[in-house]
N, C-alpha and C positions, 0 to 999 in steps of 0.2 A: 563917175568913177571916178579912186584916187590910183589906179593901176601903172601905175610910169615903166615903157616896154621900155625890153636895150637888146639891140640884137646881138650876136655875137657868134667866137669860133664855126664859123662854114667850110673854115674848110681843112679842120683838123676834126682825121675821123675819132668819136669814144677808143675803137681798138687801141687807136699810137697815147692817148691821154692816157690811158688805164696801165702799157706798158711800163711800171716806172724804173723797169733797172734800163728801160731804156731814154735819153732823154731827148726831149722836144727844141728842138730850136725855130720859135717859127715868131712872126709877131698874127697878133688877132685883132683885125676888124671893126668894132662897134659904133654900130648906128643906134643912134637914140632920140627921141623932141624932147626927152629931158636931163638939162647934165646930171643929173644926183642920178641917174638910170646907167645914164656913158660911165659915171664915177663911180661907185657901186657893182657892176660887171669889170672894168677895170680895173678894183685891187681884189676880187677874186680870182681876175691873169698873172695881176702879177703875185701872187702867195703855188704859182704851178712855175720849176723854175725853166729857165729857156722860153719864156714865149714872153711877149711883150706886148700889152694893148696898148693901140694905136686908135684912134676919136677919128673914127669914119664922116663923119657928119650923122644928120637925118634921117631917123626912122627907111623915111622910100628910098635912101640911096643898099638898102638888103638886098634886096632882091638883085639889083644886077652882082652884087659883089657873091651873090649865093651865086649866081648861073655861073659866075667861073669858075666853080669848083669840079663844072664838065669838062673847062679846061686842061685843070689836074691831072683829071683822072686818065685823060686820053694823055698825059706825057708820064704819067705814075705807066702808062701800060706800055707805052711803045721802049723809053726806055727803062724798065726793070727795078722801078726805087719808088721813093718816097718822095714826093716833092712840099717845097715851104714854100709855104708867102714872106719872102725876111723884105719892105724897102730898105733900101740907102736914104741918103739924105737928110734921116729926120735922129738926131739921138736921144738917146735915152731919156735924158730930163724930160723932150718933149718937148 
């Protein structure tokens, strides 16, 4: 097989991405075993205002990243808001 897989958008609900009238301010963690797949996914992310693509390493990192969504859901319920992942200490040039 010649397919290259990347995992991303773990913490962004589709309805938020579809609500174009409300800007999204979040990082998108991208996991892949193929640099070309990571870059192709990052290019898609760059076309969505307010999102920043970050290379989060190998595809095996996707499972724990996805699991963290449960924490975000709990925070959303507790504080009646919409939390987002935004990492500090990484400049936009990456």
